[in-house]
N, CA, C and O atoms as CSV, one atom per row, in Angstrom:
chain,resi,resn,atom,element,x,y,z
A,1,MET,N,N,84.520,69.624,101.229
A,1,MET,CA,C,85.677,68.743,101.218
A,1,MET,C,C,85.373,67.576,100.289
A,1,MET,O,O,84.287,66.998,100.329
A,2,ARG,N,N,86.333,67.247,99.467
A,2,ARG,CA,C,86.123,66.144,98.533
A,2,ARG,C,C,86.317,64.804,99.244
A,2,ARG,O,O,87.065,64.701,100.217
A,3,LEU,N,N,85.640,63.803,98.746
A,3,LEU,CA,C,85.737,62.472,99.329
A,3,LEU,C,C,87.052,61.821,98.928
A,3,LEU,O,O,87.558,62.036,97.826
A,4,LEU,N,N,87.585,61.039,99.818
A,4,LEU,CA,C,88.830,60.319,99.562
A,4,LEU,C,C,88.523,58.922,99.042
A,4,LEU,O,O,87.500,58.326,99.378
A,5,SER,N,N,89.418,58.423,98.228
A,5,SER,CA,C,89.307,57.036,97.779
A,5,SER,C,C,89.661,56.130,98.952
A,5,SER,O,O,90.275,56.587,99.916
A,6,PRO,N,N,89.293,54.872,98.890
A,6,PRO,CA,C,89.673,53.944,99.972
A,6,PRO,C,C,91.184,53.915,100.212
A,6,PRO,O,O,91.634,53.819,101.354
A,7,GLU,N,N,91.964,53.999,99.133
A,7,GLU,CA,C,93.426,54.002,99.279
A,7,GLU,C,C,93.905,55.262,99.995
A,7,GLU,O,O,94.808,55.199,100.829
A,8,GLN,N,N,93.304,56.403,99.670
A,8,GLN,CA,C,93.679,57.653,100.327
A,8,GLN,C,C,93.305,57.633,101.807
A,8,GLN,O,O,94.056,58.131,102.646
A,9,VAL,N,N,92.161,57.066,102.125
A,9,VAL,CA,C,91.759,56.939,103.531
A,9,VAL,C,C,92.789,56.093,104.283
A,9,VAL,O,O,93.166,56.421,105.408
A,10,THR,N,N,93.235,55.017,103.663
A,10,THR,CA,C,94.260,54.166,104.275
A,10,THR,C,C,95.551,54.941,104.487
A,10,THR,O,O,96.184,54.807,105.534
A,11,ASP,N,N,95.950,55.750,103.510
A,11,ASP,CA,C,97.174,56.547,103.634
A,11,ASP,C,C,97.077,57.565,104.763
A,11,ASP,O,O,98.023,57.730,105.533
A,12,VAL,N,N,95.941,58.247,104.866
A,12,VAL,CA,C,95.753,59.232,105.938
A,12,VAL,C,C,95.746,58.534,107.296
A,12,VAL,O,O,96.350,59.027,108.249
A,13,ALA,N,N,95.077,57.405,107.389
A,13,ALA,CA,C,95.055,56.649,108.638
A,13,ALA,C,C,96.457,56.220,109.041
A,13,ALA,O,O,96.787,56.233,110.227
A,14,GLU,N,N,97.280,55.843,108.083
A,14,GLU,CA,C,98.656,55.436,108.363
A,14,GLU,C,C,99.465,56.608,108.919
A,14,GLU,O,O,100.278,56.422,109.825
A,15,VAL,N,N,99.253,57.795,108.393
A,15,VAL,CA,C,99.953,58.976,108.914
A,15,VAL,C,C,99.581,59.191,110.375
A,15,VAL,O,O,100.459,59.422,111.207
A,16,PHE,N,N,98.309,59.118,110.695
A,16,PHE,CA,C,97.890,59.301,112.084
A,16,PHE,C,C,98.407,58.170,112.977
A,16,PHE,O,O,98.740,58.400,114.140
A,17,ARG,N,N,98.473,56.959,112.441
A,17,ARG,CA,C,99.035,55.844,113.220
A,17,ARG,C,C,100.500,56.115,113.534
A,17,ARG,O,O,100.940,55.911,114.665
A,18,LEU,N,N,101.254,56.572,112.546
A,18,LEU,CA,C,102.664,56.885,112.761
A,18,LEU,C,C,102.834,57.978,113.813
A,18,LEU,O,O,103.706,57.886,114.677
A,19,LEU,N,N,102.004,59.004,113.736
A,19,LEU,CA,C,102.104,60.110,114.690
A,19,LEU,C,C,101.559,59.740,116.069
A,19,LEU,O,O,101.764,60.472,117.037
A,20,GLY,N,N,100.868,58.609,116.153
A,20,GLY,CA,C,100.350,58.137,117.433
A,20,GLY,C,C,101.430,57.566,118.335
A,20,GLY,O,O,101.182,57.340,119.519
A,21,GLU,N,N,102.613,57.329,117.809
A,21,GLU,CA,C,103.731,56.845,118.622
A,21,GLU,C,C,104.433,58.078,119.196
A,21,GLU,O,O,104.912,58.916,118.432
A,22,PRO,N,N,104.504,58.208,120.530
A,22,PRO,CA,C,105.002,59.440,121.152
A,22,PRO,C,C,106.384,59.904,120.685
A,22,PRO,O,O,106.584,61.100,120.472
A,23,ASN,N,N,107.331,58.997,120.521
A,23,ASN,CA,C,108.655,59.442,120.080
A,23,ASN,C,C,108.631,60.004,118.667
A,23,ASN,O,O,109.321,60.980,118.370
A,24,ARG,N,N,107.836,59.387,117.795
A,24,ARG,CA,C,107.747,59.922,116.434
A,24,ARG,C,C,107.094,61.298,116.442
A,24,ARG,O,O,107.534,62.198,115.728
A,25,LEU,N,N,106.055,61.465,117.239
A,25,LEU,CA,C,105.412,62.777,117.339
A,25,LEU,C,C,106.390,63.807,117.893
A,25,LEU,O,O,106.437,64.935,117.402
A,26,ARG,N,N,107.169,63.440,118.902
A,26,ARG,CA,C,108.161,64.359,119.460
A,26,ARG,C,C,109.208,64.737,118.416
A,26,ARG,O,O,109.647,65.886,118.371
A,27,ILE,N,N,109.611,63.789,117.583
A,27,ILE,CA,C,110.575,64.071,116.517
A,27,ILE,C,C,109.986,65.077,115.530
A,27,ILE,O,O,110.648,66.044,115.153
A,28,VAL,N,N,108.758,64.849,115.119
A,28,VAL,CA,C,108.112,65.751,114.167
A,28,VAL,C,C,107.972,67.150,114.775
A,28,VAL,O,O,108.231,68.149,114.105
A,29,LEU,N,N,107.571,67.217,116.024
A,29,LEU,CA,C,107.431,68.518,116.680
A,29,LEU,C,C,108.778,69.224,116.811
A,29,LEU,O,O,108.844,70.450,116.734
A,30,ALA,N,N,109.852,68.459,117.008
A,30,ALA,CA,C,111.190,69.051,117.091
A,30,ALA,C,C,111.579,69.700,115.763
A,30,ALA,O,O,112.346,70.662,115.744
A,31,CYS,N,N,111.060,69.183,114.667
A,31,CYS,CA,C,111.380,69.707,113.333
A,31,CYS,C,C,110.351,70.732,112.845
A,31,CYS,O,O,110.433,71.201,111.710
A,32,LEU,N,N,109.409,71.070,113.678
A,32,LEU,CA,C,108.304,71.931,113.257
A,32,LEU,C,C,108.765,73.322,112.842
A,32,LEU,O,O,108.289,73.854,111.839
A,33,GLU,N,N,109.671,73.912,113.589
A,33,GLU,CA,C,110.079,75.284,113.310
A,33,GLU,C,C,111.414,75.396,112.584
A,33,GLU,O,O,111.672,76.402,111.923
A,34,ALA,N,N,112.263,74.384,112.696
A,34,ALA,CA,C,113.583,74.467,112.075
A,34,ALA,C,C,114.071,73.070,111.706
A,34,ALA,O,O,113.663,72.077,112.308
A,35,GLU,N,N,114.942,73.010,110.718
A,35,GLU,CA,C,115.564,71.743,110.334
A,35,GLU,C,C,116.442,71.246,111.473
A,35,GLU,O,O,117.083,72.037,112.165
A,36,CYS,N,N,116.468,69.926,111.666
A,36,CYS,CA,C,117.282,69.314,112.718
A,36,CYS,C,C,118.013,68.106,112.163
A,36,CYS,O,O,117.490,67.402,111.300
A,37,THR,N,N,119.214,67.864,112.651
A,37,THR,CA,C,119.966,66.671,112.266
A,37,THR,C,C,119.567,65.517,113.176
A,37,THR,O,O,118.919,65.714,114.204
A,38,VAL,N,N,119.965,64.310,112.782
A,38,VAL,CA,C,119.692,63.130,113.603
A,38,VAL,C,C,120.274,63.328,115.000
A,38,VAL,O,O,119.611,63.049,115.999
A,39,GLY,N,N,121.513,63.809,115.067
A,39,GLY,CA,C,122.169,64.017,116.357
A,39,GLY,C,C,121.451,65.029,117.217
A,39,GLY,O,O,121.296,64.816,118.419
A,40,GLU,N,N,121.008,66.126,116.630
A,40,GLU,CA,C,120.287,67.153,117.384
A,40,GLU,C,C,118.966,66.616,117.926
A,40,GLU,O,O,118.603,66.873,119.074
A,41,ILE,N,N,118.259,65.872,117.093
A,41,ILE,CA,C,116.970,65.297,117.514
A,41,ILE,C,C,117.186,64.303,118.642
A,41,ILE,O,O,116.520,64.370,119.676
A,42,GLY,N,N,118.126,63.371,118.440
A,42,GLY,CA,C,118.392,62.351,119.451
A,42,GLY,C,C,118.805,62.959,120.783
A,42,GLY,O,O,118.340,62.532,121.839
A,43,GLU,N,N,119.684,63.963,120.727
A,43,GLU,CA,C,120.144,64.603,121.963
A,43,GLU,C,C,119.008,65.347,122.661
A,43,GLU,O,O,118.854,65.240,123.878
A,44,ALA,N,N,118.220,66.092,121.910
A,44,ALA,CA,C,117.127,66.865,122.495
A,44,ALA,C,C,116.066,65.972,123.128
A,44,ALA,O,O,115.458,66.341,124.132
A,45,LEU,N,N,115.844,64.793,122.540
A,45,LEU,CA,C,114.765,63.922,123.001
A,45,LEU,C,C,115.249,62.744,123.839
A,45,LEU,O,O,114.439,61.969,124.348
A,46,GLY,N,N,116.568,62.607,123.983
A,46,GLY,CA,C,117.100,61.497,124.763
A,46,GLY,C,C,116.939,60.151,124.085
A,46,GLY,O,O,116.718,59.138,124.750
A,47,LEU,N,N,117.049,60.135,122.759
A,47,LEU,CA,C,116.906,58.898,121.991
A,47,LEU,C,C,118.242,58.532,121.371
A,47,LEU,O,O,119.048,59.411,121.065
A,48,SER,N,N,118.485,57.243,121.183
A,48,SER,CA,C,119.711,56.812,120.523
A,48,SER,C,C,119.676,57.231,119.056
A,48,SER,O,O,118.609,57.485,118.498
A,49,GLN,N,N,120.849,57.300,118.442
A,49,GLN,CA,C,120.912,57.680,117.034
A,49,GLN,C,C,120.230,56.633,116.165
A,49,GLN,O,O,119.565,56.979,115.188
A,50,SER,N,N,120.386,55.357,116.506
A,50,SER,CA,C,119.765,54.313,115.682
A,50,SER,C,C,118.239,54.361,115.782
A,50,SER,O,O,117.553,54.195,114.774
A,51,LEU,N,N,117.699,54.586,116.983
A,51,LEU,CA,C,116.243,54.676,117.136
A,51,LEU,C,C,115.723,55.918,116.425
A,51,LEU,O,O,114.691,55.866,115.756
A,52,THR,N,N,116.433,57.031,116.567
A,52,THR,CA,C,116.028,58.268,115.887
A,52,THR,C,C,116.023,58.053,114.381
A,52,THR,O,O,115.076,58.454,113.704
A,53,SER,N,N,117.066,57.427,113.849
A,53,SER,CA,C,117.156,57.162,112.406
A,53,SER,C,C,116.022,56.263,111.931
A,53,SER,O,O,115.464,56.479,110.855
A,54,HIS,N,N,115.681,55.263,112.724
A,54,HIS,CA,C,114.574,54.363,112.382
A,54,HIS,C,C,113.268,55.146,112.262
A,54,HIS,O,O,112.539,55.002,111.281
A,55,HIS,N,N,112.979,55.970,113.261
A,55,HIS,CA,C,111.752,56.772,113.226
A,55,HIS,C,C,111.767,57.744,112.045
A,55,HIS,O,O,110.750,57.927,111.377
A,56,LEU,N,N,112.915,58.363,111.788
A,56,LEU,CA,C,113.014,59.307,110.678
A,56,LEU,C,C,112.742,58.624,109.337
A,56,LEU,O,O,112.102,59.207,108.462
A,57,ARG,N,N,113.219,57.404,109.176
A,57,ARG,CA,C,112.967,56.667,107.934
A,57,ARG,C,C,111.471,56.468,107.717
A,57,ARG,O,O,110.967,56.663,106.610
A,58,LEU,N,N,110.760,56.076,108.781
A,58,LEU,CA,C,109.310,55.885,108.671
A,58,LEU,C,C,108.599,57.198,108.364
A,58,LEU,O,O,107.675,57.233,107.550
A,59,LEU,N,N,109.027,58.272,109.011
A,59,LEU,CA,C,108.390,59.575,108.810
A,59,LEU,C,C,108.663,60.132,107.411
A,59,LEU,O,O,107.818,60.816,106.834
A,60,ARG,N,N,109.844,59.837,106.874
A,60,ARG,CA,C,110.151,60.259,105.497
A,60,ARG,C,C,109.315,59.458,104.501
A,60,ARG,O,O,108.783,60.020,103.544
A,61,THR,N,N,109.202,58.174,104.718
A,61,THR,CA,C,108.426,57.317,103.816
A,61,THR,C,C,106.967,57.770,103.758
A,61,THR,O,O,106.332,57.693,102.706
A,62,ALA,N,N,106.440,58.242,104.889
A,62,ALA,CA,C,105.050,58.695,104.953
A,62,ALA,C,C,104.889,60.150,104.486
A,62,ALA,O,O,103.786,60.694,104.517
A,63,ARG,N,N,105.990,60.775,104.054
A,63,ARG,CA,C,105.994,62.154,103.578
A,63,ARG,C,C,105.595,63.151,104.660
A,63,ARG,O,O,104.999,64.189,104.371
A,64,ILE,N,N,105.926,62.832,105.894
A,64,ILE,CA,C,105.712,63.765,107.000
A,64,ILE,C,C,106.947,64.658,107.145
A,64,ILE,O,O,106.832,65.865,107.358
A,65,LEU,N,N,108.120,64.052,107.025
A,65,LEU,CA,C,109.387,64.789,107.055
A,65,LEU,C,C,110.118,64.572,105.740
A,65,LEU,O,O,109.858,63.607,105.021
A,66,ARG,N,N,111.036,65.480,105.438
A,66,ARG,CA,C,111.901,65.324,104.266
A,66,ARG,C,C,113.338,65.567,104.693
A,66,ARG,O,O,113.603,66.324,105.627
A,67,ALA,N,N,114.255,64.920,104.003
A,67,ALA,CA,C,115.685,65.099,104.259
A,67,ALA,C,C,116.179,66.269,103.427
A,67,ALA,O,O,115.837,66.403,102.253
A,68,VAL,N,N,116.995,67.120,104.059
A,68,VAL,CA,C,117.583,68.277,103.387
A,68,VAL,C,C,119.090,68.153,103.509
A,68,VAL,O,O,119.633,68.168,104.614
A,69,ARG,N,N,119.773,68.030,102.366
A,69,ARG,CA,C,121.222,67.839,102.383
A,69,ARG,C,C,121.927,69.185,102.391
A,69,ARG,O,O,121.624,70.070,101.590
A,70,HIS,N,N,122.881,69.323,103.320
A,70,HIS,CA,C,123.751,70.496,103.412
A,70,HIS,C,C,125.187,69.983,103.360
A,70,HIS,O,O,125.804,69.735,104.395
A,71,GLY,N,N,125.708,69.827,102.149
A,71,GLY,CA,C,127.044,69.251,102.001
A,71,GLY,C,C,127.038,67.806,102.466
A,71,GLY,O,O,126.298,66.975,101.939
A,72,ARG,N,N,127.875,67.514,103.464
A,72,ARG,CA,C,127.935,66.146,104.016
A,72,ARG,C,C,126.882,65.901,105.075
A,72,ARG,O,O,126.689,64.757,105.487
A,73,HIS,N,N,126.199,66.925,105.527
A,73,HIS,CA,C,125.224,66.797,106.602
A,73,HIS,C,C,123.801,66.732,106.048
A,73,HIS,O,O,123.482,67.336,105.024
A,74,VAL,N,N,122.961,65.985,106.755
A,74,VAL,CA,C,121.556,65.872,106.388
A,74,VAL,C,C,120.727,66.350,107.572
A,74,VAL,O,O,120.938,65.932,108.711
A,75,ALA,N,N,119.792,67.223,107.282
A,75,ALA,CA,C,118.859,67.692,108.307
A,75,ALA,C,C,117.454,67.264,107.889
A,75,ALA,O,O,117.219,66.904,106.735
A,76,TYR,N,N,116.546,67.309,108.823
A,76,TYR,CA,C,115.167,66.891,108.558
A,76,TYR,C,C,114.234,68.045,108.840
A,76,TYR,O,O,114.413,68.795,109.800
A,77,ALA,N,N,113.223,68.175,107.976
A,77,ALA,CA,C,112.265,69.272,108.082
A,77,ALA,C,C,110.875,68.732,107.775
A,77,ALA,O,O,110.724,67.678,107.158
A,78,ILE,N,N,109.869,69.469,108.213
A,78,ILE,CA,C,108.493,69.130,107.873
A,78,ILE,C,C,108.382,69.136,106.349
A,78,ILE,O,O,108.926,70.022,105.690
A,79,ASP,N,N,107.685,68.159,105.795
A,79,ASP,CA,C,107.651,67.984,104.342
A,79,ASP,C,C,106.995,69.149,103.617
A,79,ASP,O,O,107.506,69.588,102.586
A,80,ASP,N,N,105.869,69.668,104.129
A,80,ASP,CA,C,105.218,70.792,103.455
A,80,ASP,C,C,104.303,71.534,104.426
A,80,ASP,O,O,104.132,71.135,105.578
A,81,ASP,N,N,103.726,72.614,103.932
A,81,ASP,CA,C,102.890,73.454,104.794
A,81,ASP,C,C,101.623,72.754,105.268
A,81,ASP,O,O,101.098,73.098,106.327
A,82,HIS,N,N,101.117,71.780,104.514
A,82,HIS,CA,C,99.918,71.064,104.961
A,82,HIS,C,C,100.195,70.338,106.275
A,82,HIS,O,O,99.418,70.430,107.225
A,83,VAL,N,N,101.296,69.627,106.311
A,83,VAL,CA,C,101.679,68.893,107.517
A,83,VAL,C,C,101.946,69.877,108.654
A,83,VAL,O,O,101.481,69.672,109.775
A,84,ARG,N,N,102.689,70.937,108.368
A,84,ARG,CA,C,103.009,71.958,109.371
A,84,ARG,C,C,101.728,72.561,109.957
A,84,ARG,O,O,101.624,72.735,111.171
A,85,ASP,N,N,100.759,72.879,109.100
A,85,ASP,CA,C,99.509,73.495,109.566
A,85,ASP,C,C,98.706,72.556,110.458
A,85,ASP,O,O,98.167,72.977,111.481
A,86,VAL,N,N,98.627,71.286,110.075
A,86,VAL,CA,C,97.892,70.308,110.898
A,86,VAL,C,C,98.528,70.226,112.291
A,86,VAL,O,O,97.826,70.253,113.302
A,87,LEU,N,N,99.850,70.126,112.333
A,87,LEU,CA,C,100.541,70.009,113.615
A,87,LEU,C,C,100.380,71.272,114.456
A,87,LEU,O,O,100.101,71.184,115.651
A,88,ARG,N,N,100.551,72.425,113.856
A,88,ARG,CA,C,100.390,73.678,114.601
A,88,ARG,C,C,98.975,73.820,115.142
A,88,ARG,O,O,98.782,74.268,116.272
A,89,ASN,N,N,97.980,73.440,114.336
A,89,ASN,CA,C,96.593,73.524,114.789
A,89,ASN,C,C,96.317,72.570,115.946
A,89,ASN,O,O,95.612,72.929,116.889
A,90,MET,N,N,96.862,71.368,115.885
A,90,MET,CA,C,96.657,70.417,116.985
A,90,MET,C,C,97.344,70.900,118.255
A,90,MET,O,O,96.778,70.797,119.344
A,91,VAL,N,N,98.562,71.428,118.127
A,91,VAL,CA,C,99.258,71.959,119.296
A,91,VAL,C,C,98.453,73.110,119.882
A,91,VAL,O,O,98.276,73.177,121.098
A,92,ALA,N,N,97.962,74.017,119.041
A,92,ALA,CA,C,97.154,75.144,119.529
A,92,ALA,C,C,95.886,74.642,120.221
A,92,ALA,O,O,95.495,75.164,121.265
A,93,HIS,N,N,95.257,73.642,119.642
A,93,HIS,CA,C,94.030,73.089,120.219
A,93,HIS,C,C,94.255,72.583,121.638
A,93,HIS,O,O,93.428,72.815,122.520
A,94,PHE,N,N,95.365,71.898,121.858
A,94,PHE,CA,C,95.608,71.298,123.162
A,94,PHE,C,C,96.326,72.204,124.141
A,94,PHE,O,O,96.430,71.863,125.320
A,95,THR,N,N,96.826,73.347,123.693
A,95,THR,CA,C,97.518,74.243,124.616
A,95,THR,C,C,96.715,75.496,124.943
A,95,THR,O,O,97.100,76.259,125.829
A,96,GLU,N,N,95.614,75.717,124.250
A,96,GLU,CA,C,94.806,76.892,124.580
A,96,GLU,C,C,93.921,76.586,125.778
A,96,GLU,O,O,93.528,75.438,125.986
A,97,PRO,N,N,93.603,77.618,126.573
A,97,PRO,CA,C,92.729,77.393,127.729
A,97,PRO,C,C,91.362,76.886,127.260
A,97,PRO,O,O,90.821,77.344,126.254
A,98,HIS,N,N,90.834,75.947,128.003
A,98,HIS,CA,C,89.548,75.358,127.639
A,98,HIS,C,C,88.842,74.926,128.910
A,98,HIS,O,O,89.435,74.260,129.758
A,99,ASP,N,N,87.597,75.298,129.044
A,99,ASP,CA,C,86.819,74.968,130.234
A,99,ASP,C,C,85.967,73.736,129.943
A,99,ASP,O,O,84.854,73.838,129.426
A,100,HIS,N,N,86.516,72.561,130.289
A,100,HIS,CA,C,85.787,71.309,130.032
A,100,HIS,C,C,84.535,71.187,130.888
A,100,HIS,O,O,83.548,70.596,130.450
A,101,ALA,N,N,84.556,71.727,132.087
A,101,ALA,CA,C,83.391,71.644,132.972
A,101,ALA,C,C,82.195,72.347,132.336
A,101,ALA,O,O,81.074,71.842,132.402
A,102,ARG,N,N,82.424,73.506,131.722
A,102,ARG,CA,C,81.341,74.244,131.082
A,102,ARG,C,C,80.759,73.436,129.932
A,102,ARG,O,O,79.539,73.379,129.782
A,103,ASP,N,N,81.606,72.807,129.111
A,103,ASP,CA,C,81.124,72.001,127.997
A,103,ASP,C,C,80.297,70.821,128.506
A,103,ASP,O,O,79.282,70.464,127.909
A,104,HIS,N,N,80.733,70.225,129.599
A,104,HIS,CA,C,80.012,69.093,130.180
A,104,HIS,C,C,78.625,69.537,130.646
A,104,HIS,O,O,77.644,68.825,130.431
A,105,ASP,N,N,78.538,70.703,131.279
A,105,ASP,CA,C,77.247,71.226,131.741
A,105,ASP,C,C,76.308,71.488,130.573
A,105,ASP,O,O,75.122,71.171,130.661
A,106,HIS,N,N,76.811,72.063,129.475
A,106,HIS,CA,C,75.981,72.356,128.312
A,106,HIS,C,C,75.501,71.080,127.638
A,106,HIS,O,O,74.403,71.062,127.083
A,107,ALA,N,N,76.268,70.048,127.669
A,107,ALA,CA,C,75.863,68.781,127.048
A,107,ALA,C,C,74.616,68.231,127.729
A,107,ALA,O,O,73.743,67.665,127.070
A,108,HIS,N,N,74.532,68.396,129.049
A,108,HIS,CA,C,73.371,67.899,129.776
A,108,HIS,C,C,72.140,68.763,129.505
A,108,HIS,O,O,71.016,68.262,129.563
A,109,GLU,N,N,72.329,70.043,129.213
A,109,GLU,CA,C,71.210,70.929,128.938
A,109,GLU,C,C,70.487,70.546,127.657
A,109,GLU,O,O,69.284,70.766,127.518
A,110,GLU,N,N,71.245,69.963,126.712
A,110,GLU,CA,C,70.667,69.633,125.409
A,110,GLU,C,C,69.891,68.323,125.435
A,110,GLU,O,O,69.125,68.040,124.513
A,111,GLU,N,N,70.076,67.529,126.468
A,111,GLU,CA,C,69.371,66.249,126.536
A,111,GLU,C,C,67.899,66.489,126.830
A,111,GLU,O,O,67.571,67.407,127.582
A,112,PRO,N,N,66.991,65.680,126.251
A,112,PRO,CA,C,65.534,65.851,126.498
A,112,PRO,C,C,65.150,65.464,127.902
A,112,PRO,O,O,63.978,65.548,128.267
């Protein structure tokens, strides 16, 4: 993996900070498989249209989501496959069965 410049590290950290807000993460996950409009996102997540629009603006600025125009309507989609892959991998990581007790036991075995 190539090293990032200080500016790139700041940009990546900002993306993770944005996704650290639960409503923004829920919005991004709602757009993971299909394009969604502001109204669809707000209704599905129980958020007002103005709050949804605010979050979408931040997510677009960070290049996490992109706006897709369909005539008079605008839908939002994951910006590219890199973002989609990171999100899918994180969801898989946290939804797959995992035995934390076993990992805890092995950690103690390695101690001197």
